[in-house]
C-alpha positions as CSV (number, residue, x, y, z in Angstrom):
1,X,6.8,-111.3,-160.7
2,X,5.4,-114.9,-161.0
3,X,8.7,-116.9,-161.1
4,X,9.8,-114.6,-158.4
5,X,6.5,-115.7,-156.8
6,X,7.6,-119.1,-157.1
7,X,11.0,-118.9,-155.2
8,X,9.7,-116.0,-152.6
9,X,6.7,-116.9,-151.3
10,X,6.7,-113.8,-148.6
11,X,5.7,-110.6,-148.8
12,X,9.6,-109.0,-147.6
13,X,11.9,-111.8,-147.5
14,X,15.1,-112.0,-145.9
15,X,18.0,-113.6,-147.8
16,X,21.2,-113.9,-146.0
17,X,25.1,-113.3,-147.8
18,X,27.6,-115.2,-147.5
19,X,31.5,-114.0,-148.0
20,X,33.2,-116.7,-149.6
21,X,37.3,-116.8,-148.6
22,X,39.8,-115.0,-150.5
23,X,39.7,-117.5,-153.6
24,X,42.7,-119.3,-155.3
25,X,44.7,-116.6,-156.6
26,X,43.5,-113.8,-155.3
27,X,46.2,-112.0,-152.7
28,X,44.6,-112.7,-149.4
29,X,44.2,-116.3,-150.4
30,X,45.6,-118.5,-147.3
31,X,46.1,-122.0,-149.4
32,X,43.6,-123.7,-147.4
33,X,39.9,-124.8,-149.8
34,X,38.8,-126.8,-147.9
35,X,38.7,-124.3,-145.3
36,X,36.4,-121.7,-147.8
37,X,34.4,-124.7,-148.2
38,X,34.0,-125.2,-144.1
39,X,33.6,-121.8,-143.5
40,X,31.1,-121.3,-146.2
41,X,28.9,-124.6,-145.2
42,X,28.8,-123.2,-141.3
43,X,27.7,-120.1,-142.0
44,X,25.0,-121.6,-144.4
45,X,24.1,-124.1,-140.9
46,X,23.5,-120.6,-139.1
47,X,21.3,-119.0,-141.7
48,X,19.7,-122.3,-142.3
49,X,18.7,-122.7,-138.0
50,X,17.3,-119.0,-137.9
51,X,14.7,-119.9,-140.9
52,X,16.6,-117.3,-143.8
53,X,13.9,-117.0,-147.0
54,X,17.5,-117.6,-148.8
55,X,20.9,-117.6,-149.5
56,X,23.2,-115.7,-151.9
57,X,26.7,-116.8,-151.9
58,X,29.6,-114.3,-153.2
59,X,33.7,-114.1,-153.5
60,X,33.8,-110.3,-151.8
61,X,37.2,-110.7,-150.1
62,X,39.2,-111.2,-153.9
63,X,40.0,-107.8,-152.8
64,X,41.2,-105.9,-155.0
65,X,38.5,-107.2,-157.9
66,X,39.5,-107.5,-161.4
67,X,36.9,-107.5,-164.8
68,X,36.0,-111.3,-164.9
69,X,38.0,-111.1,-168.4
70,X,40.9,-111.3,-166.0
71,X,40.2,-113.8,-163.5
72,X,41.2,-117.4,-164.3
73,X,39.2,-120.9,-164.0
74,X,40.2,-121.6,-160.3
75,X,37.7,-118.6,-159.1
76,X,34.9,-120.3,-161.2
77,X,36.0,-124.4,-160.5
78,X,36.2,-123.2,-156.6
79,X,33.2,-121.5,-156.1
80,X,31.3,-124.3,-157.7
81,X,32.6,-126.2,-154.9
82,X,31.3,-123.8,-152.7
83,X,28.1,-123.7,-154.0
84,X,27.7,-127.5,-154.3
85,X,28.4,-128.3,-150.8
86,X,25.9,-125.2,-149.8
87,X,23.1,-126.8,-151.7
88,X,23.4,-130.3,-150.4
89,X,22.9,-128.8,-146.8
90,X,20.4,-125.8,-147.9
91,X,16.5,-127.7,-149.0
92,X,15.4,-127.2,-152.3
93,X,12.8,-124.9,-150.9
94,X,15.2,-122.6,-149.9
95,X,16.3,-120.6,-152.8
96,X,19.9,-120.0,-153.4
97,X,21.8,-117.3,-155.8
98,X,25.2,-116.5,-156.4
99,X,26.9,-113.1,-157.5
100,X,30.8,-113.0,-159.2
101,X,32.8,-110.7,-158.6
102,X,33.6,-108.4,-160.7
103,X,31.2,-108.5,-163.3
104,X,31.5,-112.4,-163.2
105,X,28.0,-112.8,-164.7
106,X,28.5,-115.4,-167.2
107,X,30.1,-117.4,-164.4
108,X,27.7,-116.5,-161.8
109,X,25.0,-118.1,-164.4
110,X,27.5,-120.9,-165.4
111,X,27.7,-122.2,-161.6
112,X,24.2,-122.0,-161.4
113,X,23.2,-124.1,-163.6
114,X,25.6,-126.6,-162.6
115,X,24.4,-126.5,-158.5
116,X,21.0,-125.7,-158.9
117,X,20.7,-122.1,-157.6
118,X,17.9,-120.1,-158.3
119,X,19.0,-116.8,-158.9
120,X,22.2,-114.6,-159.8
121,X,23.6,-111.0,-159.1
122,X,24.7,-108.6,-162.0
123,X,26.4,-106.0,-162.4
124,X,26.6,-103.7,-165.3
125,X,22.9,-105.2,-166.6
126,X,21.6,-101.9,-168.4
127,X,23.9,-98.4,-168.9
128,X,27.9,-98.7,-168.1
129,X,29.7,-97.0,-165.5
130,X,32.7,-96.7,-163.9
131,X,33.8,-99.0,-160.7
132,X,37.0,-98.8,-158.4
133,X,37.9,-102.6,-160.7
134,X,37.7,-100.4,-164.2
135,X,34.8,-99.9,-166.9
136,X,31.7,-101.9,-166.9
137,X,30.0,-101.8,-170.1
138,X,26.5,-102.8,-169.8
139,X,25.9,-106.9,-170.8
140,X,21.9,-107.7,-170.7
141,X,21.8,-108.7,-173.9
142,X,25.4,-110.9,-173.9
143,X,24.0,-112.5,-170.6
144,X,20.2,-113.2,-171.2
145,X,21.9,-115.2,-174.6
146,X,24.3,-117.1,-172.6
147,X,21.4,-118.0,-170.1
148,X,19.5,-119.4,-173.8
149,X,22.4,-121.2,-174.4
150,X,22.6,-123.1,-171.4
151,X,19.1,-123.6,-171.0
152,X,19.3,-121.8,-167.9
153,X,15.3,-119.6,-168.3
154,X,14.5,-120.7,-164.4
155,X,17.8,-118.5,-162.7
156,X,16.5,-115.1,-162.2
157,X,19.2,-112.5,-162.9
158,X,18.7,-109.4,-160.3
159,X,20.0,-106.3,-161.6
160,X,22.4,-103.9,-159.6
161,X,21.2,-100.5,-160.7
162,X,23.0,-97.6,-159.7
163,X,25.3,-99.7,-158.7
164,X,27.4,-98.7,-155.6
165,X,31.1,-98.4,-155.0
166,X,30.5,-97.1,-158.9
167,X,30.5,-93.3,-160.2
168,X,27.6,-93.0,-162.8
169,X,28.8,-89.6,-164.0
170,X,28.3,-90.8,-168.4
171,X,24.6,-91.5,-167.0
172,X,24.1,-88.6,-165.0
173,X,21.4,-87.8,-167.1
174,X,19.7,-91.1,-167.1
175,X,17.9,-91.1,-163.6
176,X,17.2,-94.0,-161.4
177,X,13.3,-95.0,-162.6
178,X,14.6,-94.7,-166.4
179,X,17.5,-97.2,-165.0
180,X,15.3,-99.9,-163.5
181,X,12.8,-99.1,-166.9
182,X,15.5,-99.9,-168.9
183,X,16.5,-102.6,-167.1
184,X,12.6,-104.1,-167.0
185,X,12.5,-103.3,-170.8
186,X,15.5,-105.2,-170.9
187,X,14.4,-108.7,-169.1
188,X,15.5,-108.6,-166.0
189,X,14.1,-110.3,-163.2
190,X,13.9,-108.6,-160.3
191,X,16.2,-104.9,-159.5
192,X,18.4,-104.3,-156.6
193,X,19.0,-101.2,-154.8
194,X,22.1,-100.1,-152.6
195,X,23.2,-97.2,-150.8
196,X,26.9,-96.2,-152.3
197,X,28.9,-98.9,-150.5
198,X,29.3,-101.7,-148.4
199,X,27.1,-101.5,-145.4
200,X,25.2,-98.1,-146.6
201,X,21.4,-97.8,-146.6
202,X,19.7,-97.2,-149.7
203,X,17.5,-94.2,-149.8
204,X,13.8,-94.7,-149.0
205,X,12.5,-92.1,-151.7
206,X,14.4,-94.1,-154.1
207,X,12.6,-97.8,-153.1
208,X,9.4,-95.7,-153.0
209,X,9.8,-94.6,-156.2
210,X,10.8,-97.9,-158.0
211,X,7.6,-99.6,-156.7
212,X,5.8,-97.2,-158.0
213,X,7.4,-96.8,-161.3
214,X,8.7,-101.0,-161.9
215,X,6.3,-104.1,-162.2
216,X,9.4,-105.3,-161.4
217,X,10.5,-107.2,-157.7
218,X,12.8,-104.8,-156.0
219,X,14.9,-105.9,-153.9
220,X,17.3,-104.0,-151.1
221,X,21.6,-104.8,-152.0
222,X,23.2,-103.0,-148.5
223,X,22.6,-101.6,-145.2
224,X,19.7,-103.1,-143.4
225,X,20.3,-103.0,-140.0
226,X,17.5,-104.1,-137.2
227,X,17.3,-100.7,-136.6
228,X,15.9,-99.4,-140.2
229,X,14.6,-102.8,-141.0
230,X,11.2,-100.9,-140.7
231,X,11.7,-98.4,-143.7
232,X,12.1,-101.4,-146.0
233,X,9.6,-103.0,-145.2
234,X,7.8,-102.8,-148.7
235,X,11.2,-104.3,-150.3
236,X,10.5,-107.9,-152.1
237,X,13.4,-108.9,-150.4
238,X,16.7,-107.8,-147.7
239,X,19.6,-109.1,-148.4
240,X,21.1,-109.2,-145.3
241,X,25.4,-108.8,-145.2
242,X,27.1,-106.8,-143.1
243,X,24.8,-106.1,-140.2
244,X,25.2,-109.9,-139.7
245,X,28.6,-110.1,-138.9
246,X,30.1,-109.6,-136.2
247,X,30.0,-106.2,-134.9
248,X,28.6,-105.2,-137.9
249,X,31.6,-105.6,-140.4
250,X,31.5,-107.6,-143.3
251,X,34.9,-109.0,-143.6
252,X,34.1,-110.7,-139.9
253,X,32.3,-113.9,-139.5
254,X,28.1,-114.9,-139.2
255,X,27.3,-114.3,-135.8
256,X,24.7,-116.2,-134.8
257,X,23.8,-114.0,-132.2
258,X,23.4,-111.2,-134.5
259,X,21.1,-113.4,-137.1
260,X,18.5,-114.4,-134.2
261,X,17.8,-110.8,-133.0
262,X,17.4,-109.4,-136.0
263,X,15.0,-112.4,-137.4
264,X,13.3,-112.4,-134.3
265,X,13.2,-108.4,-134.8
266,X,12.0,-108.9,-138.8
267,X,9.1,-111.6,-137.4
268,X,7.7,-108.8,-135.5
269,X,8.4,-105.4,-137.7
270,X,7.8,-106.1,-142.0
271,X,5.2,-108.8,-141.2
272,X,6.8,-111.4,-143.7
273,X,3.9,-113.9,-143.4
274,X,3.3,-116.7,-146.1
């Protein structure tokens, strides 16, 4: 928790999601890398203007997703370029993170190391599951050994547990709390709780269970809106993606007015004070 609090100083911090436009080699790529970088930087500037507490980058437009063992170096290379430009804009006091879909946890660590990012969002940290892109095996051991290898211990690993867009039938006899305890035992730096899919709210009772049962910080990874954010005020971080977009749709552009309204309400409702 000490390492976490060096990054996030408030009781409840707001982290804005940047969904990078489709990357080279993916079906929706528009053959313009410069535009990808420009769009990501524009959204970064919106978040900075409205004083968000952190930023996370994700290649969510790279549908349909494939496992990291199948995508090429162009994905890591382009995301690295994006993150370099974002880090130039973002003060060192504002933490930045990255997730590389699907399950590109080592790639995320490498990018974070190269770009002075502070954390990654990791899939499949403990217990295997089936996602729409296929089977994801548990990877905490390999991931943290790789972090050690590249001298990246200062990069925090926030682990999704009972991840959205996934079937957990093979681990149905393992509860959410038991999964969280396993992640803590396997040295995760934080837990990410989500709903069943993008934009679907996490269950409030599950947040309360995790806060009681684990010493790790709990991050909410989906479904937070201006209307329901009060329900999640006990979380350590709220990652906001869909709600900040035009019409509240994840694949639209970030809407400055929605960001402004949300942050205004967050100041009043969440008591996010230093």
